[in-house]
C-alpha positions in Angstrom: 75.3 37.2 118.5 74.9 40.9 117.5 74.5 43.1 120.8 70.7 43.5 120.6 70.4 39.6 121.1 73.0 39.8 124.3 71.2 42.9 125.9 67.9 41.0 125.5 69.1 38.1 127.1 71.2 39.7 129.7 68.1 41.7 131.2 66.0 38.8 130.9 68.5 36.7 133.0 69.0 39.6 135.8 65.3 40.6 136.1 64.5 36.6 136.8 67.5 36.9 139.4 66.3 39.8 141.2 62.8 39.4 140.9 62.5 35.5 141.6 63.5 34.8 144.9 61.1 38.3 146.4 58.3 36.3 144.2 59.1 32.7 146.2 59.3 34.2 149.5 56.5 33.2 151.2 56.7 29.1 149.1 60.4 29.1 150.9 58.5 29.6 154.5 58.1 25.8 154.5 58.9 22.6 152.8 56.8 21.6 150.0 53.7 19.4 151.3 53.1 17.7 148.2 54.8 14.1 147.6 58.3 15.4 148.0 59.7 15.2 145.0 63.8 15.2 144.4 63.9 15.3 148.2 63.1 11.7 148.3 65.5 10.9 145.4 67.6 9.3 147.6 70.2 6.7 146.6 70.0 3.5 148.8 73.2 1.7 149.8 74.5 -0.4 147.3 76.4 -2.5 149.7 72.9 -3.8 150.4 73.3 -6.4 147.0 75.9 -9.2 146.1 75.3 -11.0 143.0 77.6 -14.2 143.0 79.4 -12.8 146.0 80.4 -9.3 144.9 78.8 -6.7 146.2 76.6 -4.0 144.1 79.2 -1.4 144.6 82.0 -3.4 143.6 80.6 -4.4 140.6 79.6 -1.1 139.5 83.4 0.3 140.3 84.2 -2.9 137.6 81.9 -0.6 135.1 84.1 2.3 135.4 87.1 0.0 134.4 84.9 -0.8 130.9 83.8 2.9 130.5 87.6 3.8 130.6 87.9 1.1 127.9 85.6 2.3 125.7 87.0 5.3 126.4 90.5 4.0 125.3 89.0 2.0 122.2 87.6 5.5 120.5 90.8 7.4 121.3 92.8 5.1 119.8 90.3 5.1 116.4 90.7 8.7 116.6 95.0 8.5 116.7 94.4 6.0 113.8 92.2 7.9 111.6 94.3 11.0 111.9 97.5 9.1 110.6 96.2 7.6 107.9 97.7 9.2 104.8 95.9 11.8 103.2 96.9 14.6 100.0 98.1 18.3 101.2 95.0 19.9 98.5 92.5 17.2 101.0 93.8 18.1 104.3 93.7 21.8 103.6 89.9 21.7 102.6 89.1 19.7 105.9 91.1 21.4 108.1 89.1 25.1 106.5 85.9 23.0 107.5 87.4 22.0 111.2 88.4 25.9 111.9 85.1 26.6 110.9 83.2 24.7 112.5 85.9 25.6 115.6 84.5 29.2 115.4 80.7 28.3 115.5 81.9 25.9 118.3 83.3 28.7 120.3 80.4 31.5 119.7 77.3 28.5 120.3 79.3 27.7 123.8 79.0 31.2 125.1 75.5 31.7 124.2 75.0 28.1 125.8 76.2 29.6 129.4 74.0 32.4 129.1 70.8 30.1 128.6 72.2 28.3 131.6 71.8 31.4 134.0 68.0 31.2 133.1 68.0 27.0 134.1 70.6 27.8 136.7 68.4 31.1 138.7 64.9 27.9 138.5 67.7 25.2 139.5 68.9 27.3 142.7 64.9 28.5 143.4 63.8 25.0 143.5 66.6 23.0 145.9 67.4 26.5 147.6 64.0 28.2 148.6 61.6 25.6 148.0 63.4 22.4 149.6 65.7 24.8 151.6 69.2 22.6 150.7 72.2 24.3 151.8 74.2 26.7 149.9 77.0 24.3 149.1 74.5 21.4 148.3 72.7 23.7 145.9 76.0 24.9 144.1 77.2 20.9 143.5 73.8 20.4 141.8 74.4 23.4 139.9 78.0 21.7 139.1 76.5 18.8 138.1 74.4 20.6 135.4 77.6 22.6 134.0 78.9 19.0 133.8 76.3 18.2 131.6 76.6 20.8 129.4 80.1 20.2 129.4 79.3 16.6 128.0 76.9 17.5 125.4 79.6 20.3 124.3 82.3 18.4 124.6 81.5 14.9 122.5 80.3 17.3 120.3 83.7 19.1 119.5 84.7 15.7 119.4 82.5 14.7 117.1 83.5 17.2 114.3 87.1 17.3 115.1 87.2 13.1 113.9 84.8 13.3 111.3 86.9 16.3 109.8 90.1 13.7 109.9 87.9 11.3 108.3 86.2 13.4 105.1 89.6 13.7 104.1 91.1 10.7 104.8 88.0 8.6 102.9 88.4 11.5 100.1 92.1 10.3 99.7 91.2 6.8 99.9 88.7 7.1 97.1 91.6 7.2 94.5 92.6 3.8 94.9 89.3 3.0 93.0 88.8 0.5 96.0 84.9 -0.2 97.9 86.4 -1.2 100.8 88.1 1.9 102.2 85.1 4.4 101.1 83.4 2.4 103.5 85.6 1.6 106.4 86.7 5.1 107.6 83.5 6.9 108.1 82.3 3.4 110.5 85.7 3.8 112.3 85.0 7.5 113.0 81.2 6.8 114.0 82.2 4.3 116.3 85.1 6.1 117.6 82.1 8.6 118.2 80.2 6.0 119.5 81.8 4.4 122.1 83.4 7.6 123.5 80.3 8.9 123.7 78.6 6.5 125.5 81.5 5.4 127.3 82.3 9.2 128.8 78.1 9.3 130.0 78.1 6.2 131.6 81.4 7.0 133.3 79.7 10.2 134.6 76.7 8.7 135.7 78.3 5.7 137.6 80.8 8.4 139.5 77.5 10.1 140.4 76.0 6.9 142.2 79.3 5.4 143.2 80.5 8.7 145.0 78.2 11.4 145.6 75.8 11.0 149.2 73.1 9.3 148.7 71.0 12.4 149.7 72.9 14.1 147.1 72.7 12.0 144.1 69.1 12.2 143.3 69.4 15.6 142.9 72.8 15.5 140.7 71.2 13.5 138.6 68.5 15.8 137.6 71.0 18.4 137.1 72.9 16.8 135.0 70.2 15.6 132.9 68.5 19.1 132.8 72.3 20.5 132.0 72.5 17.6 129.3 69.3 18.7 127.5 70.2 22.3 127.4 73.3 21.4 125.5 71.7 19.4 123.5 68.6 21.5 122.8 70.7 24.5 121.8 73.0 22.5 119.8 70.8 20.4 117.8 68.5 23.5 117.5 71.3 26.1 116.5 72.9 23.3 114.2 70.0 21.7 112.6 69.5 26.0 111.1 72.5 26.5 110.3 73.6 23.1 108.0 70.1 24.0 105.9 70.8 27.5 105.4 74.2 26.4 104.2 72.6 23.5 102.4 69.9 25.2 100.9 72.1 28.2 99.4 74.1 26.3 98.1 72.3 23.5 96.3 70.0 25.6 94.3 73.4 27.2 92.8 73.7 24.1 90.9 69.9 25.3 89.3 70.8 28.8 89.4 73.9 28.9 87.6 73.8 24.8 86.3 77.4 23.7 88.7 78.3 20.6 89.7 77.9 18.8 93.0 80.1 21.4 95.6 81.8 23.3 92.6 84.8 24.8 94.0 84.1 28.1 93.1 80.3 28.5 95.0 81.3 30.7 98.3 78.5 28.1 99.8 79.9 25.1 99.9 82.4 25.3 102.9 79.5 26.4 104.6 77.9 23.5 103.4 80.8 21.4 104.9 80.3 23.1 107.8 77.0 22.9 108.2 77.1 19.0 107.9 79.1 18.9 111.0 77.4 21.9 112.9 74.2 19.3 112.4 74.8 16.3 111.4 77.6 15.3 113.9 77.6 18.2 116.8 73.7 17.9 116.7 73.6 14.3 117.1 76.6 13.9 119.1 74.8 16.3 122.0 71.6 14.5 121.1 72.8 11.3 121.9 74.8 12.4 125.1 71.9 13.3 126.1 69.2 11.0 125.4 71.1 8.3 126.9 72.1 10.6 129.9 67.9 11.6 130.3 66.8 8.1 129.6 68.7 6.7 132.3 67.8 9.4 134.8 64.3 8.8 134.0 64.4 5.6 135.3 66.2 5.7 138.5 63.6 8.7 139.5 60.9 6.2 138.8 62.7 3.1 141.1 63.2 5.4 143.9 59.9 6.9 143.5 57.8 3.8 142.9 59.1 1.0 144.0 58.2 0.3 148.0 61.8 -1.8 149.1 65.1 -0.2 149.3 66.4 -3.5 149.0 64.8 -3.8 145.5 65.8 0.0 144.6 69.4 -1.3 145.1 68.9 -4.4 142.6 67.2 -2.8 140.0 69.7 0.1 140.1 72.6 -2.4 139.9 71.0 -4.1 137.4 70.3 -1.3 134.8 73.5 0.2 135.3 75.4 -3.5 134.5 73.1 -4.2 131.6 74.6 -0.3 130.3 78.2 -1.7 130.8 77.1 -4.7 129.0 75.8 -2.6 126.0 79.3 -0.8 125.5 81.0 -4.6 125.6 78.1 -5.8 122.7 78.8 -2.9 120.4 82.4 -2.9 120.5 82.4 -6.6 120.0 80.3 -6.7 117.6 81.8 -4.1 115.6 85.1 -6.1 115.5 83.1 -9.1 114.4 81.5 -7.4 111.8 84.5 -5.6 110.6 86.3 -8.3 110.2 83.0 -10.3 108.1 83.4 -7.6 106.2 87.3 -7.0 104.9 87.4 -10.4 104.3 84.3 -9.7 101.8 84.7 -7.0 100.4 88.8 -6.1 101.2 89.7 -6.2 96.9 86.2 -5.0 95.1 85.6 -2.2 92.9 82.2 -2.0 93.9 80.1 -2.6 97.2 76.8 -2.2 98.7 77.3 -0.2 101.2 74.2 -0.7 103.4 74.9 -4.0 103.7 77.4 -4.3 106.1 75.7 -1.3 108.4 72.4 -3.6 107.8 74.4 -6.3 109.5 76.3 -4.2 112.2 73.0 -3.0 113.9 71.3 -6.3 113.6 74.6 -8.4 114.8 74.8 -5.6 118.0 71.1 -6.2 118.4 70.7 -10.0 118.7 73.9 -10.4 120.6 72.9 -7.6 122.9 69.9 -9.4 123.3 71.8 -12.3 124.6 73.7 -11.1 127.0 70.8 -8.8 128.3 69.1 -12.5 129.2 72.0 -14.0 130.3 73.2 -11.2 132.8 69.6 -10.9 134.2 69.8 -14.6 134.9 72.9 -14.1 136.9 72.0 -10.3 138.4 68.6 -11.4 139.6 67.4 -15.0 139.5 65.7 -14.3 143.0 63.8 -11.1 142.1 60.3 -11.1 143.1 59.2 -14.5 142.4 61.7 -15.8 140.6 60.9 -15.5 137.6 61.6 -11.6 136.9 64.7 -12.0 135.6 63.5 -13.2 132.3 60.6 -10.8 132.4 62.9 -7.8 132.5 64.8 -8.9 129.6 62.2 -9.4 127.2 61.0 -6.3 128.3 64.6 -4.6 127.3 64.5 -6.7 124.4 61.1 -5.1 122.6 63.7 -1.9 122.8 66.4 -3.7 121.8 64.5 -5.1 118.6 63.2 -1.5 118.3 66.6 -0.6 117.6 66.9 -2.3 114.4 63.7 -3.2 113.3 62.3 0.7 113.4 65.7 1.5 110.7 64.5 -1.8 108.7 61.3 0.1 108.4 63.0 3.7 107.8 64.9 2.6 104.6 62.0 1.2 103.6 61.3 4.7 102.8 64.2 6.3 102.3 66.6 4.1 101.0 67.8 4.6 97.4 66.6 0.7 96.5 62.8 1.9 98.3 60.3 2.1 96.1 58.8 4.9 97.3 61.7 6.9 96.2 62.0 5.4 93.2 58.4 6.6 92.7 59.4 10.6 93.9 61.7 10.3 90.5 59.2 9.1 88.2 56.6 11.7 89.4 59.3 14.0 88.7 59.9 13.4 85.8 56.4 14.4 84.3 55.4 16.7 87.4 58.5 18.3 87.9 58.8 19.7 91.2 55.0 19.4 92.4 54.5 15.9 91.8 58.4 15.4 93.8 56.8 17.3 96.6 53.4 15.0 97.0 54.8 11.8 96.5 57.5 12.8 99.8 54.6 13.7 101.7 53.3 10.2 101.0 56.0 8.8 101.9 56.5 10.3 105.1 53.0 10.0 106.1 53.0 6.3 105.7 56.0 5.5 107.5 54.8 7.8 110.1 51.7 5.0 110.3 54.1 2.1 110.2 56.4 3.0 112.8 53.8 4.2 115.2 52.5 0.9 115.1 55.5 -0.9 115.5 56.1 1.2 118.7 52.5 0.6 120.1 53.0 -3.1 119.5 56.5 -3.7 121.3 55.2 -1.3 124.2 51.6 -3.4 124.2 54.3 -6.5 124.5 56.4 -4.7 127.1 53.0 -4.0 128.8 51.2 -7.2 128.9 55.1 -8.9 130.0 54.7 -5.8 133.3 51.6 -7.3 134.3 53.0 -11.0 135.0 54.6 -10.0 138.7 56.0 -6.3 138.5 53.2 -5.3 140.3 54.2 -6.7 143.6 57.3 -5.1 143.4 56.1 -1.2 142.6 53.4 1.2 141.1 52.5 1.7 137.6 54.4 -1.5 136.4 53.4 -0.7 133.0 55.3 2.9 133.5 58.1 1.5 134.2 57.9 -1.4 131.3 57.4 1.7 128.8 60.8 3.4 130.7 62.8 0.0 130.0 61.7 -0.1 126.4 63.2 3.1 125.8 66.3 1.7 127.6 66.7 -0.8 125.3 66.4 1.6 122.3 69.6 2.3 123.5 70.9 -1.2 123.8 73.1 -0.5 120.8 73.9 3.0 121.6 77.5 3.2 120.0 76.3 1.7 116.9 73.2 3.7 116.9 75.3 6.6 116.8 78.2 5.5 114.7 75.8 4.6 111.4 74.5 8.3 112.2 78.0 9.7 112.2 78.7 7.5 109.0 76.3 9.9 106.7 78.2 13.3 107.6 81.2 11.9 107.0 80.9 10.5 103.6 78.7 14.1 102.9 82.0 15.9 103.4 84.1 13.5 102.2 82.5 14.1 98.2 82.7 17.7 98.8 86.5 17.4 99.8 87.2 15.5 96.5 85.5 18.2 94.7 86.9 21.3 96.3 90.8 19.9 96.7 90.3 20.2 92.5 92.9 17.5 92.8 92.5 16.1 89.2 93.7 19.9 87.9 96.6 19.8 90.0 99.9 19.4 88.2 101.5 15.7 88.0 99.3 14.8 90.8 98.7 11.1 89.4 102.8 10.9 89.3 103.4 12.7 92.7 100.3 9.8 94.9 102.1 6.6 92.6 105.3 8.0 94.1 104.7 9.1 97.5 101.7 6.0 98.2 102.4 3.5 95.7 99.4 2.9 93.6 97.3 4.1 90.7 94.7 7.4 91.1 91.3 6.2 89.6 89.5 9.5 89.5 86.3 8.0 87.5 85.9 5.5 89.5 86.5 7.8 93.1 83.4 9.8 92.3 81.1 7.1 91.3 82.1 5.2 94.8 82.1 8.6 96.9 78.4 9.2 95.7 77.4 5.7 96.2 78.5 6.0 99.8 76.8 9.6 100.4 73.4 7.7 99.4 73.9 4.7 102.2 75.1 7.8 104.5 72.1 9.6 103.9 70.0 6.6 104.2 71.6 5.7 107.7 71.4 9.0 108.9 67.6 9.2 108.5 67.4 5.4 110.7 69.0 6.8 113.2 66.7 9.8 113.6 63.5 7.7 115.0 65.5 6.0 116.8 66.2 8.9 118.9 63.0 10.7 118.5 61.4 6.9 120.1 63.6 7.3 123.0 62.7 10.7 123.5 58.7 10.0 123.7 58.8 6.5 125.5 61.2 7.9 128.1 59.0 11.0 128.3 56.4 8.9 129.6 58.4 7.6 132.7 59.9 10.9 133.6 55.8 12.2 133.6 55.2 9.6 135.6 57.7 11.1 138.2 56.1 14.6 137.9 52.1 12.8 138.5 53.7 10.9 141.7 54.7 14.0 143.1 51.6 15.8 142.2 49.2 12.9 143.6 50.9 12.0 146.7 52.7 9.0 145.6 49.3 8.0 143.8 47.2 8.9 146.5 45.2 11.8 145.6 43.6 14.0 142.8 44.2 10.8 140.1 40.2 12.0 139.1 42.2 15.2 137.4 44.4 12.6 135.3 41.4 12.3 133.1 39.5 13.7 130.0 37.0 14.7 132.0 39.3 17.2 133.7 38.6 20.2 131.6 42.1 21.4 132.1 44.1 18.0 131.5 42.0 18.0 128.5 43.1 21.7 127.7 46.5 20.8 128.4 46.3 17.8 125.5 45.2 20.4 122.9 47.7 23.2 123.5 50.5 20.7 123.3 49.9 20.0 119.5 49.8 24.0 119.1 53.1 24.2 120.2 54.5 21.6 118.5 53.4 23.0 115.2 54.6 26.6 116.2 58.6 24.7 116.7 58.2 23.5 113.5 57.4 26.5 111.9 59.5 29.0 113.8 62.8 25.8 113.1 61.8 26.2 109.3 61.4 30.4 109.4 64.8 30.8 110.9 65.9 28.6 107.8 64.4 30.0 104.7 65.1 33.7 106.0 68.9 32.8 106.6 69.0 30.9 103.1 67.4 33.7 100.8 69.9 35.7 102.7 72.8 33.1 101.9 71.4 32.7 98.4 71.0 36.3 97.6 74.6 37.0 98.7 76.0 33.7 96.8 74.4 35.0 93.7 75.6 38.6 93.9 79.2 37.2 94.7 80.1 33.8 93.3 82.7 33.9 90.0 82.8 31.3 87.7 85.1 32.4 85.4 89.1 33.3 85.5 89.4 30.8 88.9 88.7 27.6 90.1 88.1 27.9 94.1 85.7 30.9 95.5 87.6 33.2 97.7 88.3 32.1 101.3 86.2 36.0 102.5 83.5 35.1 100.8 82.8 31.6 102.2 83.7 33.0 105.6 81.2 35.4 104.8 78.4 33.0 103.7 78.9 31.3 107.2 78.7 34.0 109.2 74.9 34.6 107.5 74.7 30.9 108.6 75.7 30.9 112.3 73.7 34.8 112.6 70.0 33.2 111.4 71.2 30.0 113.5 71.8 32.0 116.9 68.7 34.4 116.1 66.4 31.3 115.5 67.5 29.6 118.8 67.9 32.3 121.2 63.6 32.6 120.0 63.0 29.2 120.1 64.6 27.9 123.4 62.6 31.0 125.4 59.6 30.4 124.4 60.1 27.0 125.6 61.5 28.1 128.6 58.7 30.8 129.4 55.9 28.1 127.6 56.9 25.7 130.5 57.0 27.7 133.1 53.1 29.8 132.0 51.9 26.2 131.8 53.0 24.6 135.0 52.2 27.9 137.0 48.9 28.0 135.2 47.6 24.6 136.7 49.4 21.0 137.2 47.0 19.4 135.3 46.8 21.0 133.0 50.5 20.7 132.7 50.9 17.4 133.1 48.1 17.3 129.5 50.4 19.4 127.6 53.5 16.9 128.2 51.6 14.4 126.7 50.5 15.7 124.4 54.3 17.1 122.8 55.4 13.9 123.5 53.0 12.4 120.9 52.1 15.2 118.4 56.4 15.3 118.5 56.7 11.8 117.6 54.8 11.9 114.5 55.3 15.3 113.3 59.5 14.2 113.4 59.2 10.8 111.9 56.7 12.1 109.4 59.3 15.0 108.8 62.1 13.3 109.4 61.5 10.1 106.4 59.6 12.1 104.2 62.9 14.5 104.0 65.5 11.4 103.8 63.0 9.9 101.1 63.5 13.7 99.2 67.3 13.7 99.4 67.8 10.2 98.7 65.5 10.8 95.1 68.1 13.8 94.0 70.8 10.8 94.6 69.4 8.4 92.5 69.1 11.5 89.6 72.7 12.0 90.0 74.7 8.8 90.9 72.3 5.7 88.6 70.3 8.0 85.8 73.7 10.1 85.8 71.1 13.3 85.1 72.7 16.1 86.1 71.6 19.1 84.7 68.2 17.8 83.6 64.8 19.4 84.3 64.3 16.2 86.5 67.3 16.7 88.3 66.3 20.4 88.9 62.7 18.7 90.2 64.7 16.7 92.8 67.0 19.8 93.8 63.5 21.2 94.7 62.4 18.8 96.8 65.5 18.3 98.2 65.6 22.0 99.8 61.8 21.2 100.8 63.2 18.0 102.8 66.1 19.8 104.1 64.7 21.5 106.9 62.2 18.8 107.6 64.5 16.0 108.2 67.8 18.2 109.7 66.5 21.1 111.9 62.6 20.7 112.8 62.2 16.9 113.2 65.4 16.0 115.0 65.4 19.1 117.4 61.7 17.9 119.3 63.9 14.9 120.3 65.9 16.8 123.2 62.9 19.8 123.2 60.4 17.3 124.4 63.2 16.0 127.4 63.9 19.5 128.0 60.9 20.4 128.6 59.6 17.4 130.6 63.2 17.8 132.9 62.4 21.0 133.3 59.1 20.5 134.3 59.6 18.4 137.1 61.1 21.6 138.8 58.7 24.1 137.6 55.6 22.4 138.1 57.1 21.5 142.2 57.4 25.6 142.4 54.1 26.0 141.1 52.1 23.5 143.7 54.3 24.9 146.8 53.5 28.8 145.7 50.0 27.9 145.7 49.7 25.9 148.9 51.2 28.7 150.7 50.4 32.0 148.3 47.5 31.0 146.8 46.0 30.3 142.9 46.3 34.1 142.5 49.8 34.7 142.3 50.5 31.8 140.7 48.1 32.8 137.8 49.4 36.1 137.9 52.9 34.4 137.2 51.3 32.3 134.7 50.1 35.3 132.9 53.6 37.0 133.2 55.2 33.8 131.8 52.8 33.3 128.9 53.2 36.8 127.9 57.3 36.3 127.3 57.0 33.8 125.5 54.8 35.2 123.0 56.9 37.9 122.7 59.7 35.3 121.4 56.7 33.3 119.5 56.6 36.7 117.3 60.2 37.3 117.2 60.1 33.7 115.7 57.9 34.7 113.0 57.5 38.0 112.4 60.9 39.1 113.3 62.5 37.1 110.9 60.4 37.2 108.2 62.1 37.6 104.8 62.4 41.6 104.0 62.7 42.4 100.0 64.5 45.8 98.9 67.7 45.2 101.1 70.4 45.1 98.4 72.8 42.0 98.5 76.5 42.5 99.5 78.9 42.2 97.2 82.7 42.5 96.1 82.8 44.9 93.7 83.8 43.5 90.0 83.2 39.4 91.7 79.6 40.4 92.1 79.5 42.2 88.4 80.4 38.8 86.8 78.1 37.0 88.7 75.2 39.1 87.6 76.7 38.9 83.9 76.4 34.9 83.8 
């Protein structure tokens, strides 16, 4: 982070800390009069409910033990992977990748803590000044926001550590020429991340529920969720920018210098490997942690605000948390069963379809989860309502659980190497070059958005119909609760969803580690491996296996993205309802303002779309400018003669360029989102509701379109490289161009919409209550004035995100003497 950026951030933060309490002094003179909001999020006594003679508190305490077992499961696999055999040349590369990842993460961690100053200020104002909580209570809420950040950050760190163990071990295992280890090691790493991530998340939430006093617990959940959303949004945005700068910079060298994939002489390859972890491991890990938590907090908020009877609240809370506990069991058990079947089937084969066992794992987990949902609901809530709600609620969750399996199948239709859409991109590229490649990818992305949208509507429609069959007797707006349960069901296979997503960066890195290790050129390496490890090396088979597995990794990275994006939208619906309950005093006032006939609501709907398109452009602008600088540096400094590897200093310089533009991009994007949320919340509350609904809906379709178009372009290139064997051809060049267009589509703009949508909704819950209270006590004029100030600040960062990030020509590239001369002479 440069000094100018840091100074700007600190000045803004200090200004808010000093000025905001004075501005809001009048608002703090009396408690809010608009429905209670978080003040009413009091957790009832869990001892009120008993299941088969066991108290609700006791049942959830057992859940802590299950979480510990899930944590142990993840750590055992971590240790197993660490101790797998690996050649020193490959271990050296993976450790270099880890060291650069570590440097990146430390830098990002410092930056996130600075951003927490902004969020902490609003938390202090809301709970301290508006709700008049005592200082100790406010500090506890702030502490849980920091715990939320630490959770997102910690699982992200764990993810890069285990993935950088797994990448070199996978590369080494490929030398045997057998397919199964090349599949099993990345999936083991993914399951380790998934089980640990979900177990830690659930453990922390259970601790809040069980050990924090009831009148503290609700606000602590909100603080925790905001913290993890902040961490996930920052890591997703920055990681997505970093990885695609590096990927584009590295990929374009294949065309410029006609060199092979992951050529060790290319100083951009190490940055690309670091980016695979920063974007495809750090980002998804933090995002998954946050998604799981925020969806749970949204349901908790709904239950406490919309359910009338405390006893029913307790039943539903115990039921939801027990479902989450069982999901850990279902995922772990399904993985072990699927692995036993896969090992028996593929243990000794030279080739396999890597997608087949991954697909069977997803479906097996889905089926097991559905069965356990119905069985557990029958035991836990047999007498809820009219006695039939146990199967009705289970059916609603099942709609989400099935979505977690159906959506990946639909995504594969548009992104898999076996997809007709992807093969059409290849066919179009042969005669039409990069132009028709890009157009065909757009078509695949658009069709995928249509079919996924229709699928989500059908599943949510079923949930809505079921919600009309008796849920209304227990709560207001039962359809909204049903939608929240659908999002809950999306995550019913949480560890497996994370595992198949994490599979991709390991397979990608494994291929890179193989090339960067230059193991084929090491003298007597085959004899050394035979002597030390007892097998004969098969170099050609190894390379073929790694490339094919990378295609499967691309596909399953693509399948997880719409699942996480879908939870953001469906879950945001539930959280937006919580804001509506607050604004309408429990749905008793101002319901006419939630209508297209209320102009501010309509204007909010239009504004949300504008912000989604700004975000898409701003994230891509950061990638394109950073990639320009990376390409400029690599072209000036790459040395192709007289060396087998790029210098470490050149590789670190490319990493530095990626980090610089990732931070610039994240800084501008985050503060635009932060100040826009405040501006629109203070402008008019129903304008803000329309805005939140709009960013969720626009964000869903924009994200699905971009993610799947990008996945299709990526695997079109993979077909040309692995199946057609046409590297270096005009066709290959066309598909590389398409892939570089798809890179920021699938791994920057689309994936970051998930945490941005949830962060905006959660943060907006506090912001809109502050605004309504200020208007009630000080008049609309002050709120409108503050709205204009916040909007002006947001526009500063909108300007910076585009015009301040533009590519400026005429600046000479940095070269290193003779190295630059060699590159220029090529």
